[in-house]
N, C-alpha and C positions, 0 to 999 in steps of 0.2 A: 292473188294476183289485183297488180295496184288497177291505180285510176290511172287515167288516161292525162297528162297534162295539160298544162290550159293555159293561160295569157286575157289579161283584161287589154285588149287592146283602147290606149287613149292617144287623143293633139296633144302633142308639147307642152300644148300655148295653156295656157291661163285666161278663164275670162272671166268676166266684169260678178257674174253670175250664176253661175252652177261651173258645167262642164264646158271645155270648147267644143268646138263640133271639131269630124274627123270631115265633114263634105251631109250634102244630101244624100237618098239609098239609090235615087239612080248617077246621080255621081261617084257612088261606088260602087254601084251592080256593073257601070259600065268601064271603070273602072279598072276592077278588080278584077274584070272577065280578057283587060290585056295579061293578065298573068297566069290562065288558065282555075280561074278559079270562080262556079257562075256553079246558080240553084242548079237543083234537077228539074225543076219545072217550074216557070213564070210564077210568080206571085210569093213562091218558098223564103221561111229567111232563112236559113242555112246551106250559105253557101260552100262547097268542095273544091282543096284548093292540092294537090301535088304535095304530098300525105299528112294534109290541116283539115277541117271543119274551121268557118265563119260564122257565128252565128250577128244576125239581124237584131237589134230588138223589136220583136213584133209589132204595129202600124205605129213605127216608125216617120216622119218624112222624117226631122233633118238626123242624123244620128252621130250622136255624142261620146257610145262606147262600145264596141262587140268584143263578144266572148273565144278566140281559136283554141281549143284544143287538133295537140297533135293527135294523128290516128296511124304517123308509118314513121317511127320518129328514125327511124335512118336515110329518108329522104326527103321531112319534115325543117330541117335545119334553114338546108340551101335557099328555100322560100322559105320562110319569119327573116331569115337577117335579108334576103332580096327585098320579098317589102314591105317588109321595120326602116332601112334604111330609101325607096326609093319614096314615100311615101311619108317619111320623120316621125310615124308613130312612138309612142312609151310605152315599151307590157310591159303588161305587174304582173305575182305571181298573185291570185286571190289569199294563197293558202297561208303564206307570207307578209304580204307589205309590201315585200325586196320587186322595189325595179329592174328587170335583165340588163346587162349589158353586156348589147353585142362588143363583139372582135373588134379594134379601129383596122382598118381601109391597111394595105401593105404599102408601104413606099418600096419606089425603081431600089432594083439596086446599086451601089455606088460602085461605076466601071474599076 
């Protein structure tokens, strides 16, 4: 059995020192709750969403990276694409170091 696929979530912006912030823990928890991604109980660092988990770094207020794990591949990709596009996240495969390239939005068909 293979390990579940994981991606590191980063900001597409660069910071002068270190990694750019994705937001505060409080802000991320509030924003991700709108997409049905939340911890099982208050104070936990793992958020559960449709087909995914997102792990926040423990004890950090300002979040610069998170770890996304696919738990149900059949439904996870729709969630991942929606979150990444909504928040402008960059997703890196930690096994290869490559950035995940998301499909472009479809252009409406010409009449």
